[in-house]
C-alpha positions as CSV (number, residue, x, y, z in Angstrom):
1,M,0.1,0.0,0.0
2,N,1.5,3.4,-0.8
3,G,1.0,6.6,1.1
4,N,-2.5,7.3,-0.5
5,G,-3.8,4.0,0.8
6,Q,-3.7,2.4,-2.6
7,H,-2.3,-1.1,-3.5
8,H,0.3,-1.4,-6.2
9,D,0.2,-4.5,-8.3
10,P,4.0,-5.5,-9.3
11,A,2.6,-6.4,-12.7
12,T,1.4,-2.8,-13.4
13,R,4.6,-1.1,-12.2
14,P,6.8,0.5,-14.9
15,P,9.8,-1.6,-15.8
16,V,13.0,-0.7,-14.0
17,A,15.5,0.9,-16.4
18,G,18.6,-1.2,-16.8
19,R,22.2,-0.3,-17.6
20,I,23.4,-0.1,-21.3
21,L,26.0,-2.4,-22.5
22,R,27.9,-1.0,-25.5
23,L,29.8,-3.4,-27.5
24,Y,32.3,-2.0,-30.3
25,L,33.1,-4.8,-32.8
26,P,36.2,-4.2,-34.7
27,R,36.3,-4.7,-38.4
28,T,39.4,-6.2,-39.7
29,G,40.6,-7.4,-43.1
30,D,39.6,-10.9,-42.3
31,H,36.0,-11.2,-43.1
32,D,35.6,-14.8,-41.8
33,G,37.3,-13.9,-38.6
34,D,35.0,-10.8,-38.1
35,V,32.0,-13.1,-38.5
36,R,33.3,-15.6,-36.0
37,R,33.9,-12.8,-33.5
38,M,30.3,-11.6,-34.1
39,Q,29.1,-15.3,-33.5
40,D,31.2,-15.6,-30.4
41,V,29.7,-12.3,-29.0
42,Y,26.1,-13.5,-29.8
43,S,26.9,-16.9,-28.0
44,V,28.1,-15.0,-25.0
45,L,25.2,-12.7,-24.9
46,R,22.7,-15.6,-25.4
47,E,23.9,-17.2,-22.0
48,S,22.5,-14.2,-20.1
49,A,19.1,-12.8,-19.6
50,G,18.0,-9.6,-17.8
51,R,17.0,-6.1,-18.0
52,D,20.2,-4.5,-19.4
53,Q,20.1,-3.2,-23.0
54,V,22.8,-4.2,-25.5
55,T,23.9,-1.8,-28.2
56,L,26.3,-3.0,-30.9
57,Y,28.5,-0.6,-32.9
58,L,29.8,-2.0,-36.2
59,P,32.1,0.1,-38.4
60,N,31.3,0.3,-42.1
61,G,32.9,2.0,-45.1
62,V,31.5,5.5,-44.0
63,G,31.1,5.5,-40.3
64,R,29.4,3.2,-37.9
65,V,26.3,1.2,-37.8
66,V,24.5,1.1,-34.4
67,L,22.3,-1.9,-33.6
68,E,20.1,-2.2,-30.6
69,S,19.6,-5.8,-29.7
70,Q,16.2,-6.9,-28.7
71,H,17.8,-9.4,-26.4
72,R,18.5,-8.0,-22.9
73,V,21.2,-9.3,-20.6
74,A,22.1,-9.2,-16.9
75,V,25.5,-7.4,-16.8
76,S,27.7,-9.3,-14.5
77,P,31.5,-9.7,-13.9
78,G,31.4,-13.0,-15.7
79,L,29.5,-11.7,-18.7
80,L,31.9,-8.7,-18.9
81,E,35.0,-11.0,-18.8
82,A,33.8,-13.2,-21.5
83,L,33.0,-10.3,-23.7
84,R,36.3,-8.7,-23.0
85,Q,38.0,-11.9,-24.0
86,V,36.2,-11.8,-27.4
87,L,36.5,-8.2,-28.1
88,G,39.3,-6.7,-25.8
89,P,38.6,-4.6,-22.6
90,E,38.4,-1.3,-24.6
91,R,35.5,-2.4,-26.6
92,V,33.2,-3.3,-23.8
93,V,31.5,-0.4,-22.0
94,V,28.7,-0.3,-19.4
95,E,26.7,2.7,-18.6
């Protein structure tokens, strides 16, 4: 019950905003290697479910493509470590 004497149903509460996980995928001269890296990132993300948003940044010939994943994760030390092993520590940012 809140201060106004009303009950709050947890199902009607607005969702709690999560953090944003920003992943900067490099583009190298090795197309097959880049595809494998993206698959590795996807595999790591699939192992986590939560409220945190994932945004992927992919370079293209002109600038950067920004992709907002519909899959949400739970940012944890284990998830961050796995992603840093795939991408490098400077390419994994949590806000």
